[in-house]
C-alpha positions as CSV (number, residue, x, y, z in Angstrom):
1,M,26.2,-4.8,3.0
2,R,24.7,-1.3,3.5
3,Y,25.1,0.2,6.9
4,R,21.3,0.6,7.6
5,I,20.8,-3.1,6.9
6,K,23.6,-4.0,9.3
7,M,22.0,-1.9,12.0
8,V,18.6,-3.5,11.5
9,L,20.1,-7.0,11.8
10,I,22.0,-5.9,14.9
11,L,18.9,-4.4,16.5
12,I,16.9,-7.5,15.8
13,S,19.5,-9.7,17.4
14,M,19.7,-7.5,20.4
15,L,15.9,-7.7,20.8
16,I,15.9,-11.5,20.6
17,W,18.7,-11.7,23.2
18,G,17.0,-9.3,25.5
19,V,13.7,-11.3,25.5
20,S,15.7,-14.5,26.2
21,Y,16.5,-13.3,29.8
22,P,12.9,-13.5,31.1
23,V,12.4,-16.7,29.2
24,V,15.4,-18.3,31.0
25,K,14.1,-17.0,34.3
26,I,10.7,-18.5,33.6
27,L,12.2,-21.9,32.8
28,L,14.3,-21.8,36.0
29,K,11.2,-21.0,38.0
30,E,9.5,-24.0,36.3
31,G,12.1,-26.2,37.8
32,V,14.4,-26.8,34.7
33,P,17.9,-27.5,36.1
34,P,20.4,-24.8,35.0
35,I,22.9,-27.0,33.3
36,T,20.2,-29.1,31.7
37,L,18.7,-25.8,30.3
38,A,22.1,-24.9,28.9
39,T,22.4,-28.3,27.3
40,L,18.9,-28.3,25.8
41,R,19.4,-24.9,24.2
42,N,22.0,-26.6,22.0
43,V,20.7,-30.1,21.6
44,I,18.3,-29.0,18.8
45,F,21.4,-28.2,16.7
46,I,22.7,-31.8,16.7
47,P,21.3,-32.1,13.1
48,L,24.1,-29.6,12.3
49,L,26.5,-32.4,13.1
50,F,25.3,-34.2,10.1
51,Y,25.6,-31.1,8.0
52,V,29.2,-30.8,9.1
53,L,30.1,-34.5,8.6
54,A,28.1,-35.2,5.5
55,G,29.5,-32.2,3.7
56,K,32.9,-32.7,5.2
57,R,32.9,-29.0,6.2
58,Y,35.7,-29.7,8.7
59,A,38.1,-30.9,5.9
60,R,38.5,-27.3,4.5
61,Y,39.9,-26.0,7.8
62,S,43.2,-26.5,9.6
63,Q,43.7,-28.0,13.0
64,S,44.4,-24.5,14.4
65,D,41.0,-23.4,13.0
66,I,39.2,-26.3,14.7
67,G,41.1,-25.6,17.9
68,L,39.9,-22.0,17.7
69,C,36.3,-23.3,17.4
70,V,36.9,-25.5,20.5
71,A,38.1,-22.4,22.5
72,L,35.1,-20.5,21.2
73,A,32.7,-23.2,22.3
74,F,34.1,-23.0,25.8
75,F,33.9,-19.2,26.2
76,T,30.7,-18.7,24.2
77,V,28.6,-21.8,25.0
78,F,29.9,-23.8,27.9
79,L,31.2,-21.4,30.6
80,P,28.8,-18.4,30.2
81,N,25.7,-20.5,29.9
82,I,26.4,-22.4,33.1
83,L,27.3,-19.3,35.1
84,Q,24.4,-17.3,33.7
85,N,21.8,-20.0,34.4
86,I,23.0,-20.6,37.9
87,G,23.4,-16.9,38.6
88,M,19.9,-16.2,37.5
89,K,18.5,-18.4,40.2
90,Y,19.5,-15.8,42.7
91,T,18.9,-12.6,40.9
92,S,16.3,-11.0,38.5
93,A,16.2,-11.3,34.7
94,S,16.4,-7.5,34.5
95,I,19.5,-7.1,36.6
96,S,21.1,-10.1,34.9
97,S,20.7,-8.5,31.5
98,V,22.2,-5.2,32.6
99,I,25.2,-6.9,34.2
100,Q,25.6,-9.1,31.1
101,S,25.7,-6.0,28.9
102,T,29.0,-5.1,30.4
103,S,30.8,-7.6,28.2
104,P,31.4,-4.8,25.6
105,I,33.5,-3.0,28.2
106,F,36.0,-5.8,28.2
107,T,35.5,-6.5,24.5
108,V,36.6,-2.9,23.7
109,I,39.7,-3.2,25.9
110,L,40.6,-6.6,24.5
111,A,40.0,-5.4,20.9
112,L,42.3,-2.4,21.5
113,I,45.0,-4.7,22.8
114,F,44.8,-7.7,20.6
115,L,43.0,-6.6,17.4
116,K,44.7,-3.2,17.2
117,E,41.3,-1.5,16.6
118,A,41.1,2.3,16.6
119,R,41.6,3.8,20.0
120,T,39.3,6.8,20.6
121,L,38.5,8.9,23.7
122,N,34.8,8.0,23.3
123,K,35.5,4.3,23.5
124,I,37.6,4.6,26.5
125,V,35.4,7.1,28.4
126,G,32.2,5.2,27.5
127,S,33.7,1.9,28.7
128,L,34.8,3.4,32.0
129,V,31.4,4.9,32.6
130,G,29.7,1.6,31.9
131,L,32.1,-0.2,34.2
132,I,31.4,2.1,37.1
133,G,27.7,1.7,36.7
134,T,28.1,-2.1,36.6
135,I,30.1,-2.3,39.8
136,F,27.4,-0.5,41.7
137,L,24.6,-2.5,40.1
138,T,26.4,-5.8,40.8
139,T,27.0,-5.0,44.4
140,G,23.7,-3.1,45.0
141,G,25.8,-0.2,46.0
142,S,26.4,-1.7,49.5
143,F,29.2,-4.2,48.9
144,D,27.5,-6.6,51.3
145,F,27.9,-10.2,50.1
146,N,24.6,-12.2,49.9
147,A,22.8,-14.6,47.6
148,T,21.9,-11.9,45.2
149,T,25.4,-10.6,45.0
150,F,26.6,-14.1,44.4
151,G,24.2,-14.5,41.5
152,N,25.3,-11.1,40.2
153,L,29.0,-12.0,40.4
154,L,28.4,-15.2,38.4
155,I,26.6,-13.1,35.7
156,F,29.5,-10.7,35.8
157,I,32.1,-13.4,35.2
158,S,29.9,-14.8,32.3
159,S,30.0,-11.3,30.7
160,I,33.9,-11.4,30.8
161,S,33.7,-14.9,29.1
162,Y,31.5,-13.4,26.4
163,A,34.0,-10.6,25.9
164,I,36.8,-13.1,25.4
165,S,34.6,-15.1,22.9
166,G,33.9,-11.8,21.0
167,I,37.6,-11.5,20.2
168,L,37.8,-15.1,19.2
169,I,34.8,-14.8,17.0
170,K,36.3,-11.8,15.2
171,V,39.5,-13.7,14.6
172,A,37.7,-16.9,13.5
173,L,35.4,-15.1,11.0
174,S,38.5,-14.1,9.1
175,R,39.2,-17.8,8.5
176,I,35.9,-19.6,8.8
177,E,32.5,-19.1,7.2
178,P,29.8,-17.8,9.6
179,L,27.5,-20.8,9.3
180,D,30.4,-23.3,9.7
181,L,31.7,-21.4,12.7
182,L,28.3,-21.4,14.4
183,C,27.9,-25.1,13.7
184,F,31.3,-26.0,15.1
185,E,30.8,-23.8,18.1
186,I,27.4,-25.2,19.0
187,I,28.4,-28.9,18.5
188,F,31.6,-28.6,20.6
189,G,29.7,-26.6,23.2
190,F,26.9,-29.2,23.4
191,F,29.3,-32.0,24.2
192,M,31.1,-29.9,26.7
193,L,27.8,-29.2,28.5
194,L,26.6,-32.8,28.3
195,I,29.4,-34.2,30.5
196,P,28.6,-32.0,33.7
197,N,24.9,-32.3,32.9
198,I,25.0,-36.1,33.2
199,A,27.3,-36.0,36.2
200,L,25.6,-33.3,38.2
201,E,21.9,-33.2,37.3
202,D,19.1,-35.7,36.7
203,I,18.5,-35.5,33.0
204,S,15.4,-37.7,33.2
205,A,13.6,-34.6,34.4
206,V,13.2,-33.6,30.8
207,M,10.5,-36.3,30.5
208,S,8.2,-34.3,32.7
209,F,8.5,-31.0,30.8
210,G,5.2,-29.6,29.5
211,I,4.6,-28.2,26.0
212,D,5.0,-24.6,27.2
213,V,8.5,-25.4,28.6
214,W,9.6,-27.0,25.3
215,M,8.2,-24.0,23.4
216,Y,10.4,-21.6,25.5
217,I,13.4,-23.9,25.0
218,L,12.8,-23.9,21.2
219,F,12.7,-20.1,21.3
220,L,16.0,-20.0,23.1
221,S,17.5,-22.5,20.7
222,I,16.2,-21.3,17.3
223,F,15.9,-17.6,17.8
224,A,18.4,-16.7,20.5
225,G,20.9,-19.4,19.7
226,F,20.8,-19.6,15.9
227,L,19.0,-16.7,14.2
228,A,20.4,-13.9,16.4
229,S,23.9,-15.3,16.3
230,M,23.9,-15.7,12.5
231,M,22.8,-12.1,12.0
232,Y,25.5,-10.9,14.5
233,Y,28.2,-12.9,12.8
234,V,27.3,-11.8,9.3
235,V,27.6,-8.1,10.3
236,L,30.7,-8.7,12.5
237,R,32.6,-9.9,9.4
238,E,32.5,-6.3,8.1
239,E,32.5,-4.2,11.3
240,E,34.8,-3.6,14.2
241,I,33.8,-5.7,17.2
242,S,34.4,-2.7,19.5
243,H,31.7,-0.9,17.6
244,L,29.1,-3.7,17.5
245,A,29.8,-4.8,21.1
246,I,28.6,-1.4,22.3
247,F,25.1,-2.2,20.9
248,S,24.9,-4.9,23.5
249,Y,24.0,-2.1,25.9
250,L,20.6,-2.2,24.2
251,I,20.0,-5.8,25.4
252,P,19.0,-4.8,28.9
253,V,16.6,-2.2,27.6
254,F,14.7,-4.9,25.8
255,A,15.2,-7.3,28.7
256,I,13.8,-4.9,31.3
257,I,10.7,-4.2,29.2
258,S,10.0,-7.9,28.4
259,S,10.7,-8.9,32.0
260,Y,8.1,-6.3,33.2
261,V,5.6,-7.8,30.7
262,M,6.4,-11.5,31.3
263,L,7.5,-11.5,34.9
264,H,6.1,-8.3,36.3
265,E,9.7,-7.3,37.4
266,V,10.1,-3.7,38.4
267,L,13.5,-2.2,39.0
268,K,14.2,-0.2,42.2
269,I,15.1,3.5,41.9
270,K,18.8,2.9,42.6
271,D,18.9,0.1,40.0
272,I,17.3,2.4,37.4
273,I,20.0,5.0,38.2
274,F,22.8,2.4,37.8
275,T,21.3,1.1,34.6
276,L,21.1,4.6,33.1
277,V,24.8,5.1,34.0
278,I,25.7,1.9,32.2
279,L,23.5,2.7,29.1
280,S,25.0,6.1,28.9
281,G,28.2,4.3,27.8
282,I,26.6,3.6,24.4
283,V,25.8,7.3,24.0
284,I,29.4,8.4,24.9
285,T,31.0,5.7,22.8
286,E,28.9,6.3,19.7
287,G,29.1,10.0,20.0
288,G,32.4,10.2,18.2
289,R,31.3,7.9,15.3
290,K,30.7,9.6,12.0
291,G,27.5,8.8,10.1
292,R,27.6,6.8,6.9
């Protein structure tokens, strides 16, 4: 695949994921319970279960491959979705997207250690700059623990979970087809979410959702959950994860713009400064990459 096509696919996926932040915030404000929201984002993919079973897609993979998919479902679907949705009840969509964008920092570190990817000064310095900005943005620069800080910390932990999943995805794509991997990941993740959803929240609330709520959920499911993920997986098969992960720094750019339009959120001056520090990580990291 040509490099320019890869970059277009990556940019589209980052745009979709960026817009998903204000959408999640809107749904939470509409009273959709956080775990229920996480579950509903994946329930639409249940038809994929028939695709997997009818075509016996599972038969072509080993038990270790399936086990890898289970681990991937935990770190990609179950844990980060719960943490992110609960965390966003206490913080803004804009700040959430910026903190979430720090997952590449940990992805780069993990990729250098476990995948033996190329170690460059740009990657190291860029990651450190992004990390420093994230610490100040998460704490608000004051280190006083309050509800907003609690929400930010949950988002921060979810970003680490996504970083771990990034490494697992890269390994899994060397053994499993992208569509099959996404199917396994979503199916396992859905059933993981269903258990705490039934135990902790009133799932009958879905009966009162309006058309607008379901439209937002469909956007999160079809575009953010399936389309963006497929584009990312296809490109990831041919590119280093430490390179693509850096593009996640573009997500908060799209999230902040869409949050301003959809939620009228405006960042404070200090938040803008911390955000610029984080986003400068992509400039530093990409500065040493040769053109193609």
